[in-house]
FIMARTI-856392 format. One record per residue (C-alpha): residue number from 1; residue in three letters; x, y, z. Coordinates in steps of 0.1 Angstrom, whole numbers, always signed. Each point is the difference from the previous one (the first is absolute). Example, Ala and Ser with C-alpha at 12.3 -4.5 7.8 and 13.67 -1.06 7.14 Angstrom:
// residues 2
[pt 1 'ALA' [+123 -45 +78]] [pt 2 'SER' [+14 +34 -7]] 
END
This chain:
// residues 519
[pt 1 'MET' [-618 +93 -35]] [pt 2 'ALA' [+12 -1 -34]] [pt 3 'VAL' [-14 -18 -26]] [pt 4 'GLU' [+14 -35 -9]] [pt 5 'LEU' [+19 -4 -34]] [pt 6 'ASN' [-12 -27 -24]] [pt 7 'LEU' [+29 -27 -5]] [pt 8 'PHE' [+13 +20 -30]] [pt 9 'ASP' [+5 +29 +11]] [pt 10 'LEU' [+14 -9 +34]] [pt 11 'GLU' [+27 -26 -17]] [pt 12 'ARG' [+8 +34 -20]] [pt 13 'GLN' [+5 +19 +32]] [pt 14 'LEU' [+21 -27 +14]] [pt 15 'LEU' [+25 -3 -30]] [pt 16 'ALA' [+6 +35 +5]] [pt 17 'ALA' [+3 -1 +35]] [pt 18 'MET' [+25 -31 -9]] [pt 19 'TYR' [+21 +22 -21]] [pt 20 'LYS' [+5 +26 +26]] [pt 21 'ILE' [+9 -30 +26]] [pt 22 'SER' [+24 -16 -21]] [pt 23 'SER' [+17 +34 -7]] [pt 24 'GLU' [+0 +6 +33]] [pt 25 'LEU' [+20 -32 +9]] [pt 26 'ASN' [+24 +4 -23]] [pt 27 'THR' [+11 +34 +13]] [pt 28 'SER' [+16 -12 +32]] [pt 29 'LEU' [+11 -33 +16]] [pt 30 'ASN' [-14 +9 +35]] [pt 31 'TYR' [-26 -17 -2]] [pt 32 'PRO' [-17 +11 +31]] [pt 33 'GLU' [+0 +37 -11]] [pt 34 'SER' [-10 -11 -34]] [pt 35 'ALA' [-28 -21 +15]] [pt 36 'ASN' [-17 +32 +17]] [pt 37 'ASN' [-1 +12 -32]] [pt 38 'VAL' [-15 -32 -15]] [pt 39 'LEU' [-27 +1 +27]] [pt 40 'LYS' [-12 +38 -4]] [pt 41 'ILE' [-3 -12 -39]] [pt 42 'LEU' [-21 -31 +14]] [pt 43 'HIS' [-26 +21 +20]] [pt 44 'ASN' [-1 +34 -23]] [pt 45 'GLU' [-3 -12 -32]] [pt 46 'CYS' [-17 -40 +8]] [pt 47 'ARG' [-17 +6 +31]] [pt 48 'LEU' [+18 -27 +17]] [pt 49 'MET' [+6 +11 +35]] [pt 50 'CYS' [+22 -1 +25]] [pt 51 'GLY' [+25 -18 -18]] [pt 52 'MET' [+26 -20 +19]] [pt 53 'LEU' [+34 -15 -6]] [pt 54 'THR' [+14 -30 +24]] [pt 55 'ILE' [+31 -16 -7]] [pt 56 'LEU' [+14 -30 +17]] [pt 57 'ASP' [+27 -2 +23]] [pt 58 'GLU' [+18 -30 -7]] [pt 59 'GLU' [+19 -3 +32]] [pt 60 'ARG' [-36 +5 +22]] [pt 61 'ASP' [-26 -18 -24]] [pt 62 'ILE' [-22 +32 +1]] [pt 63 'LEU' [-15 +25 -22]] [pt 64 'LEU' [+9 +36 +10]] [pt 65 'ILE' [-14 +31 -13]] [pt 66 'LYS' [+20 +18 -26]] [pt 67 'SER' [-23 +27 -11]] [pt 68 'ILE' [-35 +6 +5]] [pt 69 'HIS' [-26 +29 -18]] [pt 70 'ASN' [-19 +16 +29]] [pt 71 'PRO' [-16 +31 -10]] [pt 72 'LEU' [-14 +6 +37]] [pt 73 'PRO' [+23 +8 +26]] [pt 74 'ARG' [+6 -25 +27]] [pt 75 'PRO' [+26 +17 +28]] [pt 76 'LEU' [-7 -29 +24]] [pt 77 'THR' [+7 -28 -22]] [pt 78 'ASP' [+37 -7 -17]] [pt 79 'GLU' [-14 -23 -26]] [pt 80 'LYS' [+36 -14 -10]] [pt 81 'GLN' [+10 -15 +32]] [pt 82 'VAL' [-31 -24 -7]] [pt 83 'TYR' [+6 -32 -13]] [pt 84 'TYR' [-17 -32 -13]] [pt 85 'LYS' [+9 -42 +8]] [pt 86 'VAL' [+0 -23 -19]] [pt 87 'GLY' [-39 -10 -5]] [pt 88 'GLU' [-10 +34 +22]] [pt 89 'GLY' [-31 +17 -17]] [pt 90 'ILE' [-3 +0 -35]] [pt 91 'VAL' [+34 +13 -7]] [pt 92 'GLY' [+19 -25 +20]] [pt 93 'ASP' [-28 -27 -20]] [pt 94 'VAL' [+13 +14 -33]] [pt 95 'LEU' [+39 -3 +12]] [pt 96 'GLN' [-8 -38 +10]] [pt 97 'HIS' [-18 -10 -28]] [pt 98 'GLY' [+10 +22 -32]] [pt 99 'SER' [-35 +6 -11]] [pt 100 'SER' [-18 +34 -8]] [pt 101 'ILE' [-30 +6 +25]] [pt 102 'VAL' [-28 +21 -13]] [pt 103 'ILE' [-28 +5 +29]] [pt 104 'ARG' [-32 +17 -17]] [pt 105 'GLN' [-8 +13 +39]] [pt 106 'LEU' [+27 +0 +20]] [pt 107 'GLY' [-20 +0 +34]] [pt 108 'ASN' [-16 -36 -11]] [pt 109 'ASP' [+38 -15 +1]] [pt 110 'GLN' [+12 -13 +34]] [pt 111 'ARG' [+35 -2 -10]] [pt 112 'PHE' [+5 +39 -3]] [pt 113 'ALA' [+23 +13 +27]] [pt 114 'ASP' [-7 +38 +5]] [pt 115 'LYS' [+31 +14 +17]] [pt 116 'LEU' [-1 +29 -17]] [pt 117 'ALA' [-41 +14 -3]] [pt 118 'LEU' [+4 +14 -31]] [pt 119 'TYR' [-25 -20 -21]] [pt 120 'ASP' [-36 +0 -5]] [pt 121 'TYR' [-15 -34 +9]] [pt 122 'GLU' [-33 +6 -23]] [pt 123 'LYS' [+26 +0 -31]] [pt 124 'PRO' [+22 -24 -20]] [pt 125 'TYR' [+36 -7 +3]] [pt 126 'ILE' [+26 -14 -19]] [pt 127 'CYS' [+33 -14 +13]] [pt 128 'VAL' [+29 -14 -27]] [pt 129 'PRO' [+33 -14 +3]] [pt 130 'LEU' [+35 +13 -10]] [pt 131 'LYS' [+21 -31 -13]] [pt 132 'ASP' [+35 -1 -15]] [pt 133 'GLY' [+12 -21 -30]] [pt 134 'SER' [-2 -37 +20]] [pt 135 'ASN' [-37 +12 +9]] [pt 136 'LYS' [+7 +1 +37]] [pt 137 'VAL' [-23 +30 +18]] [pt 138 'ILE' [+22 +29 +11]] [pt 139 'GLY' [-27 +20 +10]] [pt 140 'ALA' [-37 +14 -3]] [pt 141 'LEU' [-15 +25 -13]] [pt 142 'SER' [-36 +11 +7]] [pt 143 'ALA' [-29 +27 -4]] [pt 144 'GLN' [-35 +7 +3]] [pt 145 'PRO' [-19 +7 -31]] [pt 146 'PRO' [-36 +16 +2]] [pt 147 'GLN' [-33 -22 -7]] [pt 148 'CYS' [+0 -11 -34]] [pt 149 'ARG' [-11 -27 -19]] [pt 150 'ASP' [+13 -36 -4]] [pt 151 'ASP' [+19 +12 -31]] [pt 152 'SER' [+15 +26 +10]] [pt 153 'LEU' [+8 -13 +33]] [pt 154 'THR' [+16 -29 -20]] [pt 155 'ALA' [+18 +30 -25]] [pt 156 'LEU' [+16 +18 +32]] [pt 157 'ALA' [+16 -35 +14]] [pt 158 'LYS' [+18 -6 -30]] [pt 159 'PHE' [+11 +38 -4]] [pt 160 'LEU' [+11 -6 +36]] [pt 161 'GLU' [+19 -31 -8]] [pt 162 'MET' [+19 +17 -29]] [pt 163 'ILE' [+7 +28 +21]] [pt 164 'ALA' [+15 -23 +28]] [pt 165 'ASN' [+22 -18 -29]] [pt 166 'LEU' [+14 +35 -9]] [pt 167 'ILE' [+5 +9 +36]] [pt 168 'ALA' [+15 -37 +5]] [pt 169 'LYS' [+26 +7 -28]] [pt 170 'ASN' [+7 +33 +16]] [pt 171 'VAL' [+8 -13 +36]] [pt 172 'GLN' [+22 -29 -16]] [pt 173 'LEU' [+18 +20 -21]] [pt 174 'ALA' [+3 +27 +34]] [pt 175 'TYR' [+14 -32 +18]] [pt 176 'LYS' [+27 -8 -24]] [pt 177 'VAL' [+16 +30 -5]] [pt 178 'GLU' [-3 +7 +37]] [pt 179 'THR' [+17 -37 +6]] [pt 180 'LYS' [+25 +9 -29]] [pt 181 'GLU' [+6 +37 +15]] [pt 182 'LYS' [+8 -20 +37]] [pt 183 'GLN' [+26 -24 -13]] [pt 184 'LEU' [+18 +28 -22]] [pt 185 'VAL' [-3 +16 +34]] [pt 186 'ASP' [+13 -27 +19]] [pt 187 'GLU' [+29 -7 -26]] [pt 188 'ARG' [+11 +34 +1]] [pt 189 'ASP' [+0 +0 +35]] [pt 190 'GLY' [+20 -34 -2]] [pt 191 'LEU' [+24 +11 -23]] [pt 192 'ARG' [+6 +28 +22]] [pt 193 'ARG' [+6 -15 +32]] [pt 194 'LYS' [+24 -23 -17]] [pt 195 'VAL' [+20 +31 -18]] [pt 196 'ARG' [+0 +13 +31]] [pt 197 'ASN' [+15 -29 +17]] [pt 198 'ASN' [+23 -4 -28]] [pt 199 'TYR' [+17 +36 +5]] [pt 200 'SER' [-9 +5 +37]] [pt 201 'PHE' [+36 +4 +23]] [pt 202 'LYS' [-4 -33 +12]] [pt 203 'ASN' [+14 -10 -37]] [pt 204 'LEU' [+29 +24 -3]] [pt 205 'VAL' [+31 -20 +14]] [pt 206 'GLY' [+29 +10 +17]] [pt 207 'HIS' [+13 +6 +33]] [pt 208 'THR' [+33 +23 -5]] [pt 209 'LYS' [+2 +33 +11]] [pt 210 'THR' [-9 +17 -36]] [pt 211 'MET' [-28 -23 -5]] [pt 212 'ARG' [-19 +7 +32]] [pt 213 'GLN' [+7 +41 -6]] [pt 214 'ILE' [-16 -11 -40]] [pt 215 'PHE' [-29 -16 +18]] [pt 216 'GLU' [-4 +29 +25]] [pt 217 'GLN' [+3 +20 -23]] [pt 218 'ILE' [-28 -12 -25]] [pt 219 'ARG' [-23 -1 +33]] [pt 220 'LEU' [+6 +37 +4]] [pt 221 'VAL' [-5 +10 -37]] [pt 222 'SER' [-30 -21 -6]] [pt 223 'ARG' [-23 +20 +21]] [pt 224 'TRP' [+5 +34 -21]] [pt 225 'ASP' [-1 +7 -35]] [pt 226 'SER' [+35 +13 -5]] [pt 227 'THR' [+14 -8 -32]] [pt 228 'VAL' [+29 -31 +3]] [pt 229 'LEU' [+30 -4 -20]] [pt 230 'LEU' [+16 -38 +1]] [pt 231 'ARG' [+31 +0 -8]] [pt 232 'GLY' [+25 -28 +1]] [pt 233 'GLU' [+16 -31 -24]] [pt 234 'SER' [-26 -21 -21]] [pt 235 'GLY' [-7 -27 +18]] [pt 236 'THR' [-4 +14 +35]] [pt 237 'GLY' [-38 -1 +1]] [pt 238 'LYS' [-10 +37 -9]] [pt 239 'GLU' [-32 -14 -15]] [pt 240 'LEU' [-5 -17 +31]] [pt 241 'VAL' [+1 +29 +25]] [pt 242 'ALA' [-19 +14 -24]] [pt 243 'ASN' [-31 -21 +1]] [pt 244 'ALA' [+6 +2 +41]] [pt 245 'ILE' [-2 +37 +1]] [pt 246 'HIS' [-36 +1 -22]] [pt 247 'TYR' [-17 -32 +19]] [pt 248 'ASN' [+10 +11 +32]] [pt 249 'SER' [-9 +36 +0]] [pt 250 'PRO' [-37 +17 -3]] [pt 251 'ARG' [-4 -3 -39]] [pt 252 'ALA' [+7 -40 +4]] [pt 253 'ASN' [-37 -2 -15]] [pt 254 'ASN' [+4 +18 -29]] [pt 255 'PRO' [+20 -2 -32]] [pt 256 'PHE' [+38 -11 +1]] [pt 257 'ILE' [+11 +5 -36]] [pt 258 'LYS' [+35 -9 -16]] [pt 259 'LEU' [+22 +12 -29]] [pt 260 'ASN' [+36 -7 -6]] [pt 261 'CYS' [+12 +30 -14]] [pt 262 'ALA' [+32 -18 -20]] [pt 263 'ALA' [-25 -23 -18]] [pt 264 'LEU' [-17 +27 -25]] [pt 265 'PRO' [+13 +27 -20]] [pt 266 'ASP' [-7 +35 +3]] [pt 267 'ASN' [-32 +5 -21]] [pt 268 'LEU' [-18 -36 +10]] [pt 269 'LEU' [+13 +15 +42]] [pt 270 'GLU' [-19 +25 -6]] [pt 271 'SER' [-32 -17 -14]] [pt 272 'GLU' [+2 -22 +34]] [pt 273 'LEU' [+4 +24 +22]] [pt 274 'PHE' [-27 +25 -11]] [pt 275 'GLY' [-21 -14 -24]] [pt 276 'HIS' [-13 +9 -36]] [pt 277 'GLU' [-32 +10 -17]] [pt 278 'LYS' [-14 -18 -24]] [pt 279 'GLY' [+17 +12 -41]] [pt 280 'ALA' [+31 +16 +27]] [pt 281 'PHE' [+22 -20 -26]] [pt 282 'THR' [+3 -25 -22]] [pt 283 'GLY' [-15 -31 +17]] [pt 284 'ALA' [-23 +17 +26]] [pt 285 'VAL' [-28 -14 -8]] [pt 286 'LYS' [-16 +7 +33]] [pt 287 'GLN' [+3 +21 +32]] [pt 288 'ARG' [+23 -12 +25]] [pt 289 'LYS' [+9 +1 +36]] [pt 290 'GLY' [+39 +5 +11]] [pt 291 'ARG' [+12 -13 +29]] [pt 292 'PHE' [-4 +33 +19]] [pt 293 'GLU' [-35 +2 -6]] [pt 294 'MET' [-4 -42 +11]] [pt 295 'ALA' [+20 +8 +34]] [pt 296 'HIS' [-26 +29 +11]] [pt 297 'ASN' [-3 -4 +36]] [pt 298 'GLY' [+26 -26 +3]] [pt 299 'THR' [+38 -4 -7]] [pt 300 'ILE' [+21 +0 -34]] [pt 301 'PHE' [+34 -20 +1]] [pt 302 'LEU' [+25 +17 -21]] [pt 303 'ASP' [+28 -26 -7]] [pt 304 'GLU' [+36 +9 -15]] [pt 305 'ILE' [-12 +36 +0]] [pt 306 'GLY' [+36 +10 -8]] [pt 307 'GLU' [-1 -16 -36]] [pt 308 'THR' [-23 +28 -13]] [pt 309 'SER' [+11 +26 -26]] [pt 310 'ALA' [-3 +38 +14]] [pt 311 'ALA' [-30 +9 -24]] [pt 312 'PHE' [-19 -27 +18]] [pt 313 'GLN' [+16 +12 +33]] [pt 314 'ALA' [-20 +30 -4]] [pt 315 'LYS' [-32 -10 -9]] [pt 316 'LEU' [+3 -21 +30]] [pt 317 'LEU' [+10 +29 +24]] [pt 318 'ARG' [-32 +21 -8]] [pt 319 'VAL' [-22 -33 +11]] [pt 320 'LEU' [+18 -7 +34]] [pt 321 'GLN' [+3 +41 +8]] [pt 322 'GLU' [-37 +8 -12]] [pt 323 'LYS' [-15 -38 +1]] [pt 324 'GLU' [-15 +13 -31]] [pt 325 'PHE' [+2 -11 -36]] [pt 326 'GLU' [-18 +0 -36]] [pt 327 'ARG' [+0 -36 -21]] [pt 328 'ILE' [+18 +5 -31]] [pt 329 'GLY' [-21 +15 -29]] [pt 330 'GLY' [-28 +17 +27]] [pt 331 'THR' [-3 +30 +13]] [pt 332 'SER' [-20 -5 +35]] [pt 333 'THR' [+22 -1 +30]] [pt 334 'ILE' [-3 -32 +26]] [pt 335 'ALA' [+5 +9 +35]] [pt 336 'VAL' [+14 -34 +18]] [pt 337 'ASN' [+9 -12 +37]] [pt 338 'VAL' [+28 -20 -3]] [pt 339 'ARG' [+27 -16 +23]] [pt 340 'ILE' [+31 -1 -15]] [pt 341 'ILE' [+31 -24 +2]] [pt 342 'ALA' [+28 -1 -24]] [pt 343 'ALA' [+30 -23 -1]] [pt 344 'THR' [+36 +2 -18]] [pt 345 'ASN' [+30 -20 +1]] [pt 346 'ARG' [+17 +32 -13]] [pt 347 'ASN' [+22 +23 +22]] [pt 348 'LEU' [-24 +30 -9]] [pt 349 'GLU' [+27 +26 +14]] [pt 350 'GLU' [+27 -11 -30]] [pt 351 'GLU' [-29 +4 -23]] [pt 352 'VAL' [-11 +31 +12]] [pt 353 'SER' [+39 +13 -5]] [pt 354 'GLN' [+1 -13 -29]] [pt 355 'GLY' [-37 +15 -17]] [pt 356 'ASN' [-15 -32 -7]] [pt 357 'PHE' [-24 +6 +28]] [pt 358 'ARG' [-20 +29 +12]] [pt 359 'GLU' [+7 +17 +33]] [pt 360 'ASP' [-32 +10 +7]] [pt 361 'LEU' [-15 -36 -10]] [pt 362 'TYR' [+25 -14 +26]] [pt 363 'TYR' [-7 +23 +29]] [pt 364 'ARG' [-35 -5 -8]] [pt 365 'LEU' [+8 -37 +1]] [pt 366 'ASN' [+21 -2 +31]] [pt 367 'VAL' [-25 +11 +27]] [pt 368 'MET' [+3 -34 +17]] [pt 369 'PRO' [+33 -18 -8]] [pt 370 'MET' [+3 -37 +4]] [pt 371 'TYR' [+30 -17 -7]] [pt 372 'LEU' [+2 -39 -5]] [pt 373 'PRO' [+35 -15 +9]] [pt 374 'PRO' [+10 -29 -26]] [pt 375 'LEU' [-3 -34 +16]] [pt 376 'ARG' [+40 +1 +7]] [pt 377 'GLU' [+2 +28 +24]] [pt 378 'ARG' [-27 -25 +23]] [pt 379 'ILE' [+10 -32 -9]] [pt 380 'GLU' [-5 -6 +38]] [pt 381 'ASP' [-37 -4 -16]] [pt 382 'LEU' [+3 -29 -23]] [pt 383 'PRO' [-10 -28 +21]] [pt 384 'GLU' [-33 +19 +10]] [pt 385 'LEU' [-4 +11 -36]] [pt 386 'ALA' [+9 -38 -18]] [pt 387 'GLU' [-24 -18 +27]] [pt 388 'HIS' [-30 +27 -6]] [pt 389 'ILE' [+6 -10 -39]] [pt 390 'THR' [+2 -34 +3]] [pt 391 'LYS' [-34 +1 +22]] [pt 392 'LYS' [-13 +19 -30]] [pt 393 'LEU' [+14 -28 -25]] [pt 394 'SER' [-16 -26 +20]] [pt 395 'MET' [-38 +12 -3]] [pt 396 'ALA' [+4 +5 -33]] [pt 397 'GLN' [+16 -33 -7]] [pt 398 'GLN' [-21 -18 +25]] [pt 399 'ARG' [+28 -20 +17]] [pt 400 'GLN' [+25 +9 +26]] [pt 401 'VAL' [+33 +21 -13]] [pt 402 'SER' [+27 +4 +26]] [pt 403 'LEU' [+37 +11 -5]] [pt 404 'SER' [+30 -18 +11]] [pt 405 'ASP' [+23 +15 +26]] [pt 406 'SER' [+28 -6 -22]] [pt 407 'THR' [-15 +21 -27]] [pt 408 'LEU' [-8 +27 +20]] [pt 409 'ARG' [+33 +7 +6]] [pt 410 'MET' [+13 -1 -33]] [pt 411 'MET' [-31 +24 -8]] [pt 412 'MET' [+15 +26 +28]] [pt 413 'GLY' [+30 +2 -13]] [pt 414 'TYR' [-11 +13 -38]] [pt 415 'SER' [-8 +36 -6]] [pt 416 'TRP' [-32 -4 -14]] [pt 417 'PRO' [+0 +29 -30]] [pt 418 'GLY' [-36 -7 -9]] [pt 419 'ASN' [-8 +3 +39]] [pt 420 'VAL' [-29 -16 +11]] [pt 421 'ARG' [-15 -4 -37]] [pt 422 'GLU' [+28 -18 -6]] [pt 423 'LEU' [-5 -21 +36]] [pt 424 'GLU' [-35 -8 -11]] [pt 425 'ASN' [+7 -11 -35]] [pt 426 'THR' [+34 -20 +13]] [pt 427 'LEU' [-24 -20 +22]] [pt 428 'GLU' [-26 -8 -20]] [pt 429 'ARG' [+21 -15 -25]] [pt 430 'ALA' [+20 -20 +23]] [pt 431 'SER' [-33 -12 +17]] [pt 432 'VAL' [-14 -10 -35]] [pt 433 'LEU' [+32 -18 -5]] [pt 434 'SER' [-5 -19 +36]] [pt 435 'GLU' [-21 -28 -1]] [pt 436 'SER' [-1 -4 +35]] [pt 437 'GLY' [-5 +36 +11]] [pt 438 'VAL' [+33 +1 +17]] [pt 439 'ILE' [+23 +25 -19]] [pt 440 'VAL' [+36 -9 +4]] [pt 441 'PRO' [+26 +16 -13]] [pt 442 'GLU' [+7 -17 -37]] [pt 443 'LEU' [-35 +14 -9]] [pt 444 'ILE' [+7 +37 +11]] [pt 445 'SER' [+12 +23 -33]] [pt 446 'PHE' [+11 +30 +6]] [pt 447 'SER' [-3 +29 -33]] [pt 448 'GLN' [+26 -6 -30]] [pt 449 'LEU' [+9 +35 +1]] [pt 450 'ASP' [+6 +3 +34]] [pt 451 'SER' [+10 -37 +14]] [pt 452 'GLN' [+39 +5 +1]] [pt 453 'LEU' [-9 +24 +32]] [pt 454 'LEU' [-7 -30 +21]] [pt 455 'GLN' [+34 -12 -8]] [pt 456 'PRO' [+33 +12 +23]] [pt 457 'ALA' [+20 +20 -20]] [pt 458 'LYS' [+34 -16 -18]] [pt 459 'THR' [+20 +32 +3]] [pt 460 'HIS' [+1 -5 +37]] [pt 461 'ALA' [+35 -8 +16]] [pt 462 'ALA' [+10 -36 +1]] [pt 463 'ASN' [-2 +2 +42]] [pt 464 'HIS' [-36 +7 +0]] [pt 465 'HIS' [-26 -33 +7]] [pt 466 'GLN' [-20 -3 -31]] [pt 467 'TYR' [-37 -3 +14]] [pt 468 'ASN' [-26 -26 -21]] [pt 469 'THR' [-34 +4 +16]] [pt 470 'ALA' [-16 -29 -18]] [pt 471 'GLU' [+22 -24 +21]] [pt 472 'PRO' [-19 -17 +31]] [pt 473 'SER' [-6 +13 +31]] [pt 474 'LEU' [+28 -16 +22]] [pt 475 'ASP' [+24 +13 -25]] [pt 476 'GLU' [-11 +36 -4]] [pt 477 'ARG' [+1 +4 +39]] [pt 478 'GLU' [+34 -11 +2]] [pt 479 'GLN' [+8 +21 -27]] [pt 480 'VAL' [-15 +31 +18]] [pt 481 'ILE' [+20 -8 +33]] [pt 482 'ASP' [+32 -6 -19]] [pt 483 'ALA' [-5 +38 -17]] [pt 484 'LEU' [-7 +13 +35]] [pt 485 'GLU' [+28 -18 +18]] [pt 486 'ARG' [+25 +14 -30]] [pt 487 'SER' [-11 +34 +8]] [pt 488 'GLY' [+0 +6 +36]] [pt 489 'TRP' [-39 -8 +3]] [pt 490 'VAL' [-5 +31 -16]] [pt 491 'LYS' [-31 +2 -18]] [pt 492 'ALA' [+5 +24 -31]] [pt 493 'LYS' [+38 -17 -2]] [pt 494 'ALA' [-17 -32 -4]] [pt 495 'ALA' [-26 +8 -23]] [pt 496 'ARG' [+24 +13 -23]] [pt 497 'LEU' [+21 -30 -1]] [pt 498 'LEU' [-34 -18 -15]] [pt 499 'ASN' [-10 +25 -18]] [pt 500 'MET' [-36 +14 +17]] [pt 501 'THR' [-9 +28 +19]] [pt 502 'PRO' [+1 +3 +37]] [pt 503 'ARG' [-40 -3 -2]] [pt 504 'GLN' [+7 -35 -18]] [pt 505 'ILE' [+22 -14 +23]] [pt 506 'ALA' [-16 +14 +34]] [pt 507 'TYR' [-30 -20 -16]] [pt 508 'ARG' [+20 -32 -3]] [pt 509 'ILE' [+15 +2 +34]] [pt 510 'GLN' [-37 +2 +17]] [pt 511 'ILE' [-19 -27 -20]] [pt 512 'MET' [+31 -19 +1]] [pt 513 'ASN' [+3 +4 +39]] [pt 514 'ILE' [+37 +4 +1]] [pt 515 'GLU' [+15 +14 +31]] [pt 516 'MET' [+18 +35 -3]] [pt 517 'LYS' [+35 +3 +14]] [pt 518 'GLN' [+13 +29 +18]] [pt 519 'LEU' [+38 +2 -5]] 
END
């Protein structure tokens, strides 16, 4: 048996052990793993045998064994399945009363519940509480010291209380980090669900044949990593389609990085896309990742790709071909796995023929072209689009926003040069001006540049009927019937009389329930 140390030597030994234990607890927030090492130090350097850490399970109000140092193999016992109820045994008593318990001879205390068959009944036993900042018991630390004098036993008990305090802080910090991580994960997952819902197929509005074909293309192209080139006028929803492709693809949980290529000059555009090293140019005070690097394993959306210069296009071509690049001022090659979606409102074929756009880049981008039609070519979708937009406005303004029938008919007669974006702005502007939430014709104001497109042409012959969409519903119906009668019930001729397209007059015949006559 080892010779008992005097109190001075014991305290010096305990101080050295405390330094090691503090260092161990500072290395990790995985407190069960750290506690295993702490209990080994207690056993090897402090002669505190069979150390056991139990932590409170608040839902079940029991103490669960999280760590135990058992130097002897015990194949038939799963110690971590053992637990103590409030008031059960010495450990349960510490949980109930929150005070340390020091027993001179374990076999003389009837409270001891020998659930593990580890301890020597002839030796002392110490069990101390772990407490949080509000003095609430969150666990217990116990161990069995050797036979020793009372002053040594008191010193070991105080030492174990200090170790319990260090472990308690480690446990609390681990709980806080775990809780914060769970909150962040829940928030991330919630945002992902929200984004996916915002860009799900059900939010793509339109029932015309052209749009149904677009939606089917989105479903098909989302499955694969093919480069997509979105084409169409400004405001037709190219970015919305790019979002839909990404968030319905296998890359949906990875980054979706956007860049408007028309917003930056070439030198800044290169830095934005490829990043730069510290000191690469004046103002580069630290290394910076580019958009391609940030989009690794995800998707990058290059909007207004037709606005880039030939010099920049050459650098972009290499990334698209090789999927690798160097940061500005760097020498190491960075490989990325990125899906490319590009968009433009320019006629790239014409730009290629004029030498403004590289032909090889055009073919590299034009793998899966998708043409988004302007709103004037799918005017039959306007009622559905308007309803979708007013629902969003209702949610944003926390009131019911709606369109009157006469407003909808007036909007159907406009050419919408700004497409869906102009429609959204027009309805939002009108909703702000509406006290009741009902958007009436008087609240609609179109673009000053193109508002004349709403009016009938003044150069028409005098016998042409001048159509005014702002008139009440009954007068408007009579005007359509009158035009049909004068044109022999031929829709195309009636449309010309009213300065409409055939689609527009066909829609009015439908919603006004006009019975067509066969002559």
